[in-house]
PDB file of N, CA, C and O in Angstrom:
ATOM      1  N   MET A   1      10.594  94.635 -68.742  1.00  0.00           N
ATOM      2  CA  MET A   1       9.491  94.326 -69.639  1.00  0.00           C
ATOM      3  C   MET A   1       9.423  92.824 -69.703  1.00  0.00           C
ATOM      4  O   MET A   1      10.450  92.157 -69.829  1.00  0.00           O
ATOM      5  N   PRO A   2       8.168  92.256 -69.612  1.00  0.00           N
ATOM      6  CA  PRO A   2       7.993  90.849 -69.682  1.00  0.00           C
ATOM      7  C   PRO A   2       8.318  90.354 -71.105  1.00  0.00           C
ATOM      8  O   PRO A   2       8.304  91.123 -72.066  1.00  0.00           O
ATOM      9  N   ARG A   3       8.609  89.053 -71.205  1.00  0.00           N
ATOM     10  CA  ARG A   3       8.991  88.454 -72.503  1.00  0.00           C
ATOM     11  C   ARG A   3       7.752  88.517 -73.486  1.00  0.00           C
ATOM     12  O   ARG A   3       7.922  88.759 -74.681  1.00  0.00           O
ATOM     13  N   SER A   4       6.540  88.299 -72.961  1.00  0.00           N
ATOM     14  CA  SER A   4       5.429  88.306 -73.843  1.00  0.00           C
ATOM     15  C   SER A   4       5.169  89.649 -74.460  1.00  0.00           C
ATOM     16  O   SER A   4       4.685  89.679 -75.592  1.00  0.00           O
ATOM     17  N   VAL A   5       5.438  90.737 -73.839  1.00  0.00           N
ATOM     18  CA  VAL A   5       5.322  92.048 -74.415  1.00  0.00           C
ATOM     19  C   VAL A   5       6.375  92.255 -75.498  1.00  0.00           C
ATOM     20  O   VAL A   5       6.098  92.835 -76.548  1.00  0.00           O
ATOM     21  N   ARG A   6       7.569  91.779 -75.232  1.00  0.00           N
ATOM     22  CA  ARG A   6       8.653  91.960 -76.253  1.00  0.00           C
ATOM     23  C   ARG A   6       8.346  91.138 -77.507  1.00  0.00           C
ATOM     24  O   ARG A   6       8.677  91.580 -78.607  1.00  0.00           O
ATOM     25  N   LYS A   7       7.735  89.978 -77.386  1.00  0.00           N
ATOM     26  CA  LYS A   7       7.473  89.167 -78.536  1.00  0.00           C
ATOM     27  C   LYS A   7       6.388  89.759 -79.428  1.00  0.00           C
ATOM     28  O   LYS A   7       6.442  89.553 -80.640  1.00  0.00           O
ATOM     29  N   GLY A   8       5.446  90.455 -78.914  1.00  0.00           N
ATOM     30  CA  GLY A   8       4.438  91.050 -79.671  1.00  0.00           C
ATOM     31  C   GLY A   8       3.224  90.178 -79.874  1.00  0.00           C
ATOM     32  O   GLY A   8       3.221  89.025 -79.444  1.00  0.00           O
ATOM     33  N   PRO A   9       2.181  90.697 -80.525  1.00  0.00           N
ATOM     34  CA  PRO A   9       0.959  89.873 -80.690  1.00  0.00           C
ATOM     35  C   PRO A   9       1.098  88.818 -81.727  1.00  0.00           C
ATOM     36  O   PRO A   9       1.838  89.008 -82.693  1.00  0.00           O
ATOM     37  N   PHE A  10       0.410  87.686 -81.576  1.00  0.00           N
ATOM     38  CA  PHE A  10       0.437  86.594 -82.536  1.00  0.00           C
ATOM     39  C   PHE A  10      -0.832  86.656 -83.364  1.00  0.00           C
ATOM     40  O   PHE A  10      -1.932  86.751 -82.819  1.00  0.00           O
ATOM     41  N   VAL A  11      -0.685  86.604 -84.638  1.00  0.00           N
ATOM     42  CA  VAL A  11      -1.768  86.443 -85.656  1.00  0.00           C
ATOM     43  C   VAL A  11      -1.311  85.412 -86.707  1.00  0.00           C
ATOM     44  O   VAL A  11      -0.211  85.495 -87.251  1.00  0.00           O
ATOM     45  N   ASP A  12      -2.201  84.441 -86.966  1.00  0.00           N
ATOM     46  CA  ASP A  12      -1.842  83.466 -88.049  1.00  0.00           C
ATOM     47  C   ASP A  12      -1.636  84.212 -89.323  1.00  0.00           C
ATOM     48  O   ASP A  12      -2.355  85.186 -89.546  1.00  0.00           O
ATOM     49  N   SER A  13      -0.728  83.852 -90.177  1.00  0.00           N
ATOM     50  CA  SER A  13      -0.416  84.487 -91.354  1.00  0.00           C
ATOM     51  C   SER A  13      -1.540  84.482 -92.371  1.00  0.00           C
ATOM     52  O   SER A  13      -1.725  85.449 -93.110  1.00  0.00           O
ATOM     53  N   HIS A  14      -2.294  83.387 -92.409  1.00  0.00           N
ATOM     54  CA  HIS A  14      -3.387  83.273 -93.379  1.00  0.00           C
ATOM     55  C   HIS A  14      -4.505  84.255 -92.968  1.00  0.00           C
ATOM     56  O   HIS A  14      -5.167  84.823 -93.837  1.00  0.00           O
ATOM     57  N   LEU A  15      -4.716  84.455 -91.687  1.00  0.00           N
ATOM     58  CA  LEU A  15      -5.726  85.357 -91.228  1.00  0.00           C
ATOM     59  C   LEU A  15      -5.342  86.811 -91.433  1.00  0.00           C
ATOM     60  O   LEU A  15      -6.171  87.656 -91.773  1.00  0.00           O
ATOM     61  N   ALA A  16      -4.049  87.078 -91.215  1.00  0.00           N
ATOM     62  CA  ALA A  16      -3.559  88.421 -91.483  1.00  0.00           C
ATOM     63  C   ALA A  16      -3.688  88.804 -92.962  1.00  0.00           C
ATOM     64  O   ALA A  16      -3.988  89.959 -93.264  1.00  0.00           O
ATOM     65  N   LYS A  17      -3.471  87.876 -93.881  1.00  0.00           N
ATOM     66  CA  LYS A  17      -3.610  88.171 -95.271  1.00  0.00           C
ATOM     67  C   LYS A  17      -5.030  88.486 -95.596  1.00  0.00           C
ATOM     68  O   LYS A  17      -5.317  89.437 -96.323  1.00  0.00           O
ATOM     69  N   LYS A  18      -5.963  87.661 -95.039  1.00  0.00           N
ATOM     70  CA  LYS A  18      -7.482  87.903 -95.321  1.00  0.00           C
ATOM     71  C   LYS A  18      -7.898  89.255 -94.749  1.00  0.00           C
ATOM     72  O   LYS A  18      -8.725  89.934 -95.357  1.00  0.00           O
ATOM     73  N   VAL A  19      -7.368  89.665 -93.624  1.00  0.00           N
ATOM     74  CA  VAL A  19      -7.780  90.948 -93.004  1.00  0.00           C
ATOM     75  C   VAL A  19      -7.276  92.087 -93.840  1.00  0.00           C
ATOM     76  O   VAL A  19      -8.028  93.023 -94.110  1.00  0.00           O
ATOM     77  N   THR A  20      -6.003  92.046 -94.271  1.00  0.00           N
ATOM     78  CA  THR A  20      -5.512  93.120 -95.124  1.00  0.00           C
ATOM     79  C   THR A  20      -6.231  93.240 -96.447  1.00  0.00           C
ATOM     80  O   THR A  20      -6.505  94.334 -96.940  1.00  0.00           O
ATOM     81  N   ALA A  21      -6.541  92.038 -97.028  1.00  0.00           N
ATOM     82  CA  ALA A  21      -7.286  92.065 -98.249  1.00  0.00           C
ATOM     83  C   ALA A  21      -8.668  92.658 -98.122  1.00  0.00           C
ATOM     84  O   ALA A  21      -9.107  93.443 -98.962  1.00  0.00           O
ATOM     85  N   ALA A  22      -9.333  92.278 -97.081  1.00  0.00           N
ATOM     86  CA  ALA A  22     -10.706  92.730 -96.820  1.00  0.00           C
ATOM     87  C   ALA A  22     -10.724  94.316 -96.498  1.00  0.00           C
ATOM     88  O   ALA A  22     -11.634  95.049 -96.883  1.00  0.00           O
ATOM     89  N   ALA A  23      -9.645  94.745 -95.769  1.00  0.00           N
ATOM     90  CA  ALA A  23      -9.518  96.182 -95.530  1.00  0.00           C
ATOM     91  C   ALA A  23      -9.211  96.947 -96.815  1.00  0.00           C
ATOM     92  O   ALA A  23      -9.694  98.058 -97.032  1.00  0.00           O
ATOM     93  N   ALA A  24      -8.470  96.380 -97.579  1.00  0.00           N
ATOM     94  CA  ALA A  24      -8.053  97.081 -98.816  1.00  0.00           C
ATOM     95  C   ALA A  24      -9.301  97.204 -99.824  1.00  0.00           C
ATOM     96  O   ALA A  24      -9.497  98.226-100.482  1.00  0.00           O
ATOM     97  N   LYS A  25     -10.075  96.138 -99.881  1.00  0.00           N
ATOM     98  CA  LYS A  25     -11.248  96.148-100.776  1.00  0.00           C
ATOM     99  C   LYS A  25     -12.441  96.719-100.184  1.00  0.00           C
ATOM    100  O   LYS A  25     -13.454  96.862-100.869  1.00  0.00           O
ATOM    101  N   ASN A  26     -12.398  97.080 -98.877  1.00  0.00           N
ATOM    102  CA  ASN A  26     -13.575  97.512 -98.096  1.00  0.00           C
ATOM    103  C   ASN A  26     -14.706  96.468 -98.196  1.00  0.00           C
ATOM    104  O   ASN A  26     -15.884  96.772 -98.385  1.00  0.00           O
ATOM    105  N   ASP A  27     -14.249  95.226 -98.053  1.00  0.00           N
ATOM    106  CA  ASP A  27     -15.188  94.058 -98.104  1.00  0.00           C
ATOM    107  C   ASP A  27     -15.889  93.877 -96.767  1.00  0.00           C
ATOM    108  O   ASP A  27     -15.242  93.880 -95.720  1.00  0.00           O
ATOM    109  N   ARG A  28     -17.190  93.721 -96.793  1.00  0.00           N
ATOM    110  CA  ARG A  28     -17.956  93.573 -95.545  1.00  0.00           C
ATOM    111  C   ARG A  28     -18.359  92.114 -95.273  1.00  0.00           C
ATOM    112  O   ARG A  28     -19.011  91.852 -94.263  1.00  0.00           O
ATOM    113  N   ARG A  29     -18.009  91.198 -96.102  1.00  0.00           N
ATOM    114  CA  ARG A  29     -18.303  89.793 -95.866  1.00  0.00           C
ATOM    115  C   ARG A  29     -17.599  89.170 -94.665  1.00  0.00           C
ATOM    116  O   ARG A  29     -16.454  89.557 -94.431  1.00  0.00           O
ATOM    117  N   PRO A  30     -18.137  88.278 -93.901  1.00  0.00           N
ATOM    118  CA  PRO A  30     -17.415  87.714 -92.809  1.00  0.00           C
ATOM    119  C   PRO A  30     -16.172  86.958 -93.187  1.00  0.00           C
ATOM    120  O   PRO A  30     -16.150  86.228 -94.177  1.00  0.00           O
ATOM    121  N   ILE A  31     -15.142  87.133 -92.400  1.00  0.00           N
ATOM    122  CA  ILE A  31     -13.866  86.354 -92.665  1.00  0.00           C
ATOM    123  C   ILE A  31     -13.933  85.045 -91.840  1.00  0.00           C
ATOM    124  O   ILE A  31     -13.972  85.080 -90.610  1.00  0.00           O
ATOM    125  N   LYS A  32     -13.945  83.935 -92.516  1.00  0.00           N
ATOM    126  CA  LYS A  32     -14.094  82.677 -91.792  1.00  0.00           C
ATOM    127  C   LYS A  32     -12.669  82.192 -91.358  1.00  0.00           C
ATOM    128  O   LYS A  32     -11.728  82.156 -92.151  1.00  0.00           O
ATOM    129  N   THR A  33     -12.578  81.832 -90.076  1.00  0.00           N
ATOM    130  CA  THR A  33     -11.270  81.387 -89.578  1.00  0.00           C
ATOM    131  C   THR A  33     -11.397  80.339 -88.493  1.00  0.00           C
ATOM    132  O   THR A  33     -12.370  80.327 -87.739  1.00  0.00           O
ATOM    133  N   TRP A  34     -10.435  79.479 -88.417  1.00  0.00           N
ATOM    134  CA  TRP A  34     -10.383  78.436 -87.362  1.00  0.00           C
ATOM    135  C   TRP A  34      -9.373  78.800 -86.297  1.00  0.00           C
ATOM    136  O   TRP A  34      -9.196  78.070 -85.322  1.00  0.00           O
ATOM    137  N   SER A  35      -8.700  79.947 -86.486  1.00  0.00           N
ATOM    138  CA  SER A  35      -7.574  80.382 -85.615  1.00  0.00           C
ATOM    139  C   SER A  35      -8.142  81.101 -84.470  1.00  0.00           C
ATOM    140  O   SER A  35      -8.353  82.312 -84.542  1.00  0.00           O
ATOM    141  N   ARG A  36      -8.411  80.382 -83.364  1.00  0.00           N
ATOM    142  CA  ARG A  36      -8.909  80.916 -82.116  1.00  0.00           C
ATOM    143  C   ARG A  36      -7.774  81.583 -81.329  1.00  0.00           C
ATOM    144  O   ARG A  36      -8.006  82.422 -80.459  1.00  0.00           O
ATOM    145  N   ARG A  37      -6.484  81.163 -81.680  1.00  0.00           N
ATOM    146  CA  ARG A  37      -5.343  81.632 -80.929  1.00  0.00           C
ATOM    147  C   ARG A  37      -4.813  83.025 -81.281  1.00  0.00           C
ATOM    148  O   ARG A  37      -3.992  83.605 -80.571  1.00  0.00           O
ATOM    149  N   SER A  38      -5.316  83.531 -82.402  1.00  0.00           N
ATOM    150  CA  SER A  38      -4.922  84.810 -82.966  1.00  0.00           C
ATOM    151  C   SER A  38      -5.465  85.969 -82.118  1.00  0.00           C
ATOM    152  O   SER A  38      -6.590  85.914 -81.622  1.00  0.00           O
ATOM    153  N   MET A  39      -4.634  87.031 -81.958  1.00  0.00           N
ATOM    154  CA  MET A  39      -4.961  88.161 -81.169  1.00  0.00           C
ATOM    155  C   MET A  39      -5.705  89.169 -82.056  1.00  0.00           C
ATOM    156  O   MET A  39      -5.428  89.274 -83.251  1.00  0.00           O
ATOM    157  N   VAL A  40      -6.657  89.911 -81.458  1.00  0.00           N
ATOM    158  CA  VAL A  40      -7.391  90.924 -82.202  1.00  0.00           C
ATOM    159  C   VAL A  40      -6.493  92.179 -82.278  1.00  0.00           C
ATOM    160  O   VAL A  40      -6.032  92.721 -81.273  1.00  0.00           O
ATOM    161  N   LEU A  41      -6.275  92.611 -83.575  1.00  0.00           N
ATOM    162  CA  LEU A  41      -5.429  93.818 -83.793  1.00  0.00           C
ATOM    163  C   LEU A  41      -6.295  94.977 -84.141  1.00  0.00           C
ATOM    164  O   LEU A  41      -7.468  94.782 -84.457  1.00  0.00           O
ATOM    165  N   PRO A  42      -5.751  96.253 -84.099  1.00  0.00           N
ATOM    166  CA  PRO A  42      -6.580  97.381 -84.455  1.00  0.00           C
ATOM    167  C   PRO A  42      -6.989  97.384 -85.919  1.00  0.00           C
ATOM    168  O   PRO A  42      -7.943  98.070 -86.285  1.00  0.00           O
ATOM    169  N   ASP A  43      -6.248  96.587 -86.820  1.00  0.00           N
ATOM    170  CA  ASP A  43      -6.692  96.536 -88.224  1.00  0.00           C
ATOM    171  C   ASP A  43      -7.981  95.764 -88.371  1.00  0.00           C
ATOM    172  O   ASP A  43      -8.646  95.905 -89.397  1.00  0.00           O
ATOM    173  N   MET A  44      -8.361  94.973 -87.424  1.00  0.00           N
ATOM    174  CA  MET A  44      -9.598  94.139 -87.494  1.00  0.00           C
ATOM    175  C   MET A  44     -10.800  94.841 -87.058  1.00  0.00           C
ATOM    176  O   MET A  44     -11.883  94.281 -87.230  1.00  0.00           O
ATOM    177  N   VAL A  45     -10.748  96.069 -86.481  1.00  0.00           N
ATOM    178  CA  VAL A  45     -11.909  96.801 -85.931  1.00  0.00           C
ATOM    179  C   VAL A  45     -12.821  97.111 -87.083  1.00  0.00           C
ATOM    180  O   VAL A  45     -12.396  97.640 -88.110  1.00  0.00           O
ATOM    181  N   GLY A  46     -14.058  96.783 -86.905  1.00  0.00           N
ATOM    182  CA  GLY A  46     -15.107  97.054 -87.876  1.00  0.00           C
ATOM    183  C   GLY A  46     -15.371  95.865 -88.785  1.00  0.00           C
ATOM    184  O   GLY A  46     -16.391  95.867 -89.474  1.00  0.00           O
ATOM    185  N   LEU A  47     -14.547  94.885 -88.827  1.00  0.00           N
ATOM    186  CA  LEU A  47     -14.718  93.694 -89.642  1.00  0.00           C
ATOM    187  C   LEU A  47     -15.538  92.636 -88.944  1.00  0.00           C
ATOM    188  O   LEU A  47     -15.554  92.577 -87.714  1.00  0.00           O
ATOM    189  N   THR A  48     -16.174  91.854 -89.653  1.00  0.00           N
ATOM    190  CA  THR A  48     -16.955  90.686 -89.067  1.00  0.00           C
ATOM    191  C   THR A  48     -16.065  89.464 -89.317  1.00  0.00           C
ATOM    192  O   THR A  48     -15.710  89.158 -90.455  1.00  0.00           O
ATOM    193  N   ILE A  49     -15.710  88.769 -88.214  1.00  0.00           N
ATOM    194  CA  ILE A  49     -14.926  87.514 -88.301  1.00  0.00           C
ATOM    195  C   ILE A  49     -15.717  86.359 -87.838  1.00  0.00           C
ATOM    196  O   ILE A  49     -16.263  86.427 -86.737  1.00  0.00           O
ATOM    197  N   ALA A  50     -15.834  85.292 -88.581  1.00  0.00           N
ATOM    198  CA  ALA A  50     -16.575  84.085 -88.228  1.00  0.00           C
ATOM    199  C   ALA A  50     -15.610  83.153 -87.569  1.00  0.00           C
ATOM    200  O   ALA A  50     -14.750  82.570 -88.229  1.00  0.00           O
ATOM    201  N   ILE A  51     -15.743  83.000 -86.253  1.00  0.00           N
ATOM    202  CA  ILE A  51     -14.758  82.234 -85.461  1.00  0.00           C
ATOM    203  C   ILE A  51     -15.341  80.782 -85.218  1.00  0.00           C
ATOM    204  O   ILE A  51     -16.489  80.626 -84.802  1.00  0.00           O
ATOM    205  N   HIS A  52     -14.525  79.768 -85.490  1.00  0.00           N
ATOM    206  CA  HIS A  52     -15.007  78.410 -85.312  1.00  0.00           C
ATOM    207  C   HIS A  52     -15.062  78.002 -83.851  1.00  0.00           C
ATOM    208  O   HIS A  52     -14.079  78.177 -83.130  1.00  0.00           O
ATOM    209  N   ASN A  53     -16.159  77.476 -83.406  1.00  0.00           N
ATOM    210  CA  ASN A  53     -16.261  77.045 -81.964  1.00  0.00           C
ATOM    211  C   ASN A  53     -16.209  75.561 -81.817  1.00  0.00           C
ATOM    212  O   ASN A  53     -16.496  75.071 -80.725  1.00  0.00           O
ATOM    213  N   GLY A  54     -15.866  74.801 -82.827  1.00  0.00           N
ATOM    214  CA  GLY A  54     -15.741  73.388 -82.746  1.00  0.00           C
ATOM    215  C   GLY A  54     -16.878  72.711 -83.516  1.00  0.00           C
ATOM    216  O   GLY A  54     -16.776  71.537 -83.873  1.00  0.00           O
ATOM    217  N   ARG A  55     -17.955  73.448 -83.769  1.00  0.00           N
ATOM    218  CA  ARG A  55     -19.089  72.913 -84.451  1.00  0.00           C
ATOM    219  C   ARG A  55     -19.524  73.805 -85.625  1.00  0.00           C
ATOM    220  O   ARG A  55     -19.867  73.282 -86.686  1.00  0.00           O
ATOM    221  N   GLN A  56     -19.519  75.095 -85.466  1.00  0.00           N
ATOM    222  CA  GLN A  56     -19.942  76.031 -86.448  1.00  0.00           C
ATOM    223  C   GLN A  56     -19.129  77.311 -86.305  1.00  0.00           C
ATOM    224  O   GLN A  56     -18.379  77.488 -85.345  1.00  0.00           O
ATOM    225  N   HIS A  57     -19.292  78.180 -87.263  1.00  0.00           N
ATOM    226  CA  HIS A  57     -18.564  79.464 -87.252  1.00  0.00           C
ATOM    227  C   HIS A  57     -19.528  80.544 -86.633  1.00  0.00           C
ATOM    228  O   HIS A  57     -20.650  80.735 -87.102  1.00  0.00           O
ATOM    229  N   VAL A  58     -19.049  81.215 -85.597  1.00  0.00           N
ATOM    230  CA  VAL A  58     -19.869  82.232 -84.926  1.00  0.00           C
ATOM    231  C   VAL A  58     -19.421  83.584 -85.385  1.00  0.00           C
ATOM    232  O   VAL A  58     -18.283  83.967 -85.114  1.00  0.00           O
ATOM    233  N   PRO A  59     -20.295  84.364 -86.097  1.00  0.00           N
ATOM    234  CA  PRO A  59     -19.897  85.698 -86.576  1.00  0.00           C
ATOM    235  C   PRO A  59     -19.800  86.659 -85.446  1.00  0.00           C
ATOM    236  O   PRO A  59     -20.711  86.755 -84.623  1.00  0.00           O
ATOM    237  N   VAL A  60     -18.689  87.391 -85.386  1.00  0.00           N
ATOM    238  CA  VAL A  60     -18.356  88.381 -84.326  1.00  0.00           C
ATOM    239  C   VAL A  60     -17.980  89.660 -85.025  1.00  0.00           C
ATOM    240  O   VAL A  60     -17.090  89.678 -85.875  1.00  0.00           O
ATOM    241  N   LEU A  61     -18.676  90.760 -84.657  1.00  0.00           N
ATOM    242  CA  LEU A  61     -18.251  92.091 -85.117  1.00  0.00           C
ATOM    243  C   LEU A  61     -17.234  92.666 -84.226  1.00  0.00           C
ATOM    244  O   LEU A  61     -17.523  92.941 -83.061  1.00  0.00           O
ATOM    245  N   VAL A  62     -16.054  92.863 -84.709  1.00  0.00           N
ATOM    246  CA  VAL A  62     -14.914  93.340 -83.911  1.00  0.00           C
ATOM    247  C   VAL A  62     -15.013  94.824 -83.587  1.00  0.00           C
ATOM    248  O   VAL A  62     -15.095  95.675 -84.473  1.00  0.00           O
ATOM    249  N   SER A  63     -15.003  95.110 -82.256  1.00  0.00           N
ATOM    250  CA  SER A  63     -15.037  96.540 -81.769  1.00  0.00           C
ATOM    251  C   SER A  63     -13.680  96.943 -81.143  1.00  0.00           C
ATOM    252  O   SER A  63     -12.797  96.102 -80.978  1.00  0.00           O
ATOM    253  N   GLU A  64     -13.535  98.162 -80.818  1.00  0.00           N
ATOM    254  CA  GLU A  64     -12.270  98.637 -80.249  1.00  0.00           C
ATOM    255  C   GLU A  64     -12.007  98.065 -78.860  1.00  0.00           C
ATOM    256  O   GLU A  64     -10.845  97.994 -78.461  1.00  0.00           O
ATOM    257  N   ASN A  65     -13.016  97.656 -78.108  1.00  0.00           N
ATOM    258  CA  ASN A  65     -12.813  97.009 -76.811  1.00  0.00           C
ATOM    259  C   ASN A  65     -12.213  95.681 -76.907  1.00  0.00           C
ATOM    260  O   ASN A  65     -11.667  95.198 -75.915  1.00  0.00           O
ATOM    261  N   MET A  66     -12.269  95.032 -78.042  1.00  0.00           N
ATOM    262  CA  MET A  66     -11.768  93.660 -78.161  1.00  0.00           C
ATOM    263  C   MET A  66     -10.293  93.592 -78.515  1.00  0.00           C
ATOM    264  O   MET A  66      -9.702  92.513 -78.520  1.00  0.00           O
ATOM    265  N   VAL A  67      -9.709  94.716 -78.804  1.00  0.00           N
ATOM    266  CA  VAL A  67      -8.288  94.753 -79.215  1.00  0.00           C
ATOM    267  C   VAL A  67      -7.430  94.310 -78.054  1.00  0.00           C
ATOM    268  O   VAL A  67      -7.550  94.816 -76.938  1.00  0.00           O
ATOM    269  N   GLY A  68      -6.524  93.315 -78.347  1.00  0.00           N
ATOM    270  CA  GLY A  68      -5.632  92.797 -77.338  1.00  0.00           C
ATOM    271  C   GLY A  68      -6.093  91.461 -76.782  1.00  0.00           C
ATOM    272  O   GLY A  68      -5.323  90.791 -76.094  1.00  0.00           O
ATOM    273  N   HIS A  69      -7.313  91.057 -77.055  1.00  0.00           N
ATOM    274  CA  HIS A  69      -7.872  89.804 -76.618  1.00  0.00           C
ATOM    275  C   HIS A  69      -7.730  88.733 -77.730  1.00  0.00           C
ATOM    276  O   HIS A  69      -7.487  89.091 -78.883  1.00  0.00           O
ATOM    277  N   LYS A  70      -7.869  87.494 -77.424  1.00  0.00           N
ATOM    278  CA  LYS A  70      -7.758  86.401 -78.382  1.00  0.00           C
ATOM    279  C   LYS A  70      -9.169  86.231 -78.980  1.00  0.00           C
ATOM    280  O   LYS A  70     -10.190  86.529 -78.360  1.00  0.00           O
ATOM    281  N   LEU A  71      -9.151  85.709 -80.279  1.00  0.00           N
ATOM    282  CA  LEU A  71     -10.428  85.581 -80.962  1.00  0.00           C
ATOM    283  C   LEU A  71     -11.260  84.506 -80.285  1.00  0.00           C
ATOM    284  O   LEU A  71     -12.486  84.615 -80.274  1.00  0.00           O
ATOM    285  N   GLY A  72     -10.665  83.500 -79.733  1.00  0.00           N
ATOM    286  CA  GLY A  72     -11.385  82.359 -79.107  1.00  0.00           C
ATOM    287  C   GLY A  72     -12.233  82.820 -77.955  1.00  0.00           C
ATOM    288  O   GLY A  72     -13.187  82.124 -77.608  1.00  0.00           O
ATOM    289  N   GLU A  73     -11.944  83.973 -77.326  1.00  0.00           N
ATOM    290  CA  GLU A  73     -12.685  84.411 -76.196  1.00  0.00           C
ATOM    291  C   GLU A  73     -14.120  84.818 -76.563  1.00  0.00           C
ATOM    292  O   GLU A  73     -14.981  84.941 -75.692  1.00  0.00           O
ATOM    293  N   PHE A  74     -14.356  85.019 -77.837  1.00  0.00           N
ATOM    294  CA  PHE A  74     -15.606  85.564 -78.239  1.00  0.00           C
ATOM    295  C   PHE A  74     -16.480  84.527 -78.941  1.00  0.00           C
ATOM    296  O   PHE A  74     -17.553  84.846 -79.451  1.00  0.00           O
ATOM    297  N   ALA A  75     -16.020  83.319 -78.957  1.00  0.00           N
ATOM    298  CA  ALA A  75     -16.886  82.168 -79.538  1.00  0.00           C
ATOM    299  C   ALA A  75     -16.852  81.073 -78.477  1.00  0.00           C
ATOM    300  O   ALA A  75     -15.847  80.377 -78.331  1.00  0.00           O
ATOM    301  N   VAL A  76     -17.891  80.928 -77.778  1.00  0.00           N
ATOM    302  CA  VAL A  76     -18.013  80.000 -76.692  1.00  0.00           C
ATOM    303  C   VAL A  76     -18.082  78.569 -77.215  1.00  0.00           C
ATOM    304  O   VAL A  76     -18.861  78.288 -78.126  1.00  0.00           O
ATOM    305  N   THR A  77     -17.294  77.673 -76.666  1.00  0.00           N
ATOM    306  CA  THR A  77     -17.234  76.330 -77.132  1.00  0.00           C
ATOM    307  C   THR A  77     -18.138  75.368 -76.390  1.00  0.00           C
ATOM    308  O   THR A  77     -18.460  74.294 -76.900  1.00  0.00           O
ATOM    309  N   ARG A  78     -18.542  75.735 -75.217  1.00  0.00           N
ATOM    310  CA  ARG A  78     -19.383  74.898 -74.381  1.00  0.00           C
ATOM    311  C   ARG A  78     -20.716  75.555 -74.094  1.00  0.00           C
ATOM    312  O   ARG A  78     -20.783  76.753 -73.820  1.00  0.00           O
ATOM    313  N   THR A  79     -21.774  74.768 -74.158  1.00  0.00           N
ATOM    314  CA  THR A  79     -23.100  75.305 -73.863  1.00  0.00           C
ATOM    315  C   THR A  79     -23.492  74.940 -72.425  1.00  0.00           C
ATOM    316  O   THR A  79     -23.402  73.771 -72.051  1.00  0.00           O
ATOM    317  N   TYR A  80     -23.898  75.854 -71.662  1.00  0.00           N
ATOM    318  CA  TYR A  80     -24.304  75.624 -70.256  1.00  0.00           C
ATOM    319  C   TYR A  80     -25.789  75.579 -70.236  1.00  0.00           C
ATOM    320  O   TYR A  80     -26.457  76.570 -70.532  1.00  0.00           O
ATOM    321  N   LYS A  81     -26.336  74.395 -69.877  1.00  0.00           N
ATOM    322  CA  LYS A  81     -27.778  74.175 -69.874  1.00  0.00           C
ATOM    323  C   LYS A  81     -28.360  74.481 -68.546  1.00  0.00           C
ATOM    324  O   LYS A  81     -29.583  74.516 -68.409  1.00  0.00           O
ATOM    325  N   GLY A  82     -27.549  74.704 -67.559  1.00  0.00           N
ATOM    326  CA  GLY A  82     -28.056  75.028 -66.230  1.00  0.00           C
ATOM    327  C   GLY A  82     -28.231  73.821 -65.395  1.00  0.00           C
ATOM    328  O   GLY A  82     -28.346  72.714 -65.922  1.00  0.00           O
ATOM    329  N   HIS A  83     -28.259  73.998 -64.039  1.00  0.00           N
ATOM    330  CA  HIS A  83     -28.523  72.905 -63.160  1.00  0.00           C
ATOM    331  C   HIS A  83     -30.019  72.521 -63.164  1.00  0.00           C
ATOM    332  O   HIS A  83     -30.909  73.350 -63.349  1.00  0.00           O
ATOM    333  N   THR A  84     -30.222  71.273 -62.959  1.00  0.00           N
ATOM    334  CA  THR A  84     -31.653  70.842 -62.874  1.00  0.00           C
ATOM    335  C   THR A  84     -32.251  71.391 -61.622  1.00  0.00           C
ATOM    336  O   THR A  84     -31.607  71.467 -60.575  1.00  0.00           O
ATOM    337  N   GLY A  85     -33.496  71.773 -61.743  1.00  0.00           N
ATOM    338  CA  GLY A  85     -34.213  72.375 -60.598  1.00  0.00           C
ATOM    339  C   GLY A  85     -34.570  71.333 -59.573  1.00  0.00           C
ATOM    340  O   GLY A  85     -34.596  70.140 -59.873  1.00  0.00           O
ATOM    341  N   ASP A  86     -34.844  71.773 -58.370  1.00  0.00           N
ATOM    342  CA  ASP A  86     -35.413  70.848 -57.306  1.00  0.00           C
ATOM    343  C   ASP A  86     -36.799  70.450 -57.604  1.00  0.00           C
ATOM    344  O   ASP A  86     -37.721  71.262 -57.522  1.00  0.00           O
ATOM    345  N   ARG A  87     -36.975  69.196 -57.954  1.00  0.00           N
ATOM    346  CA  ARG A  87     -38.296  68.693 -58.341  1.00  0.00           C
ATOM    347  C   ARG A  87     -39.129  68.252 -57.229  1.00  0.00           C
ATOM    348  O   ARG A  87     -40.276  67.852 -57.431  1.00  0.00           O
ATOM    349  N   LYS A  88     -38.591  68.306 -56.012  1.00  0.00           N
ATOM    350  CA  LYS A  88     -39.376  67.939 -54.785  1.00  0.00           C
ATOM    351  C   LYS A  88     -40.209  69.066 -54.345  1.00  0.00           C
ATOM    352  O   LYS A  88     -39.678  70.028 -53.790  1.00  0.00           O
ATOM    353  N   THR A  89     -41.505  69.017 -54.556  1.00  0.00           N
ATOM    354  CA  THR A  89     -42.343  70.104 -54.075  1.00  0.00           C
ATOM    355  C   THR A  89     -43.633  69.528 -53.439  1.00  0.00           C
ATOM    356  O   THR A  89     -44.480  70.287 -52.968  1.00  0.00           O
TER     357      THR A  89
END
């Protein structure tokens, strides 16, 4: 078994507290977080989490397919404007 599997998933403690409180109250407001390194747990499914992308908070509705991924994967930090087209015509 690899070491990372033995260690288990990482979730910041302040985010875990907010998730358990929102689940207990059945609160549907977005949970604002700066913790992009936290892993999505099954407790978070159905909640809306506003993930900071460096400029603003991006609201993300957590689904079952997201479990096991990091929160930062769902809030893109860089905008791709595309390559400039060939202007010689």
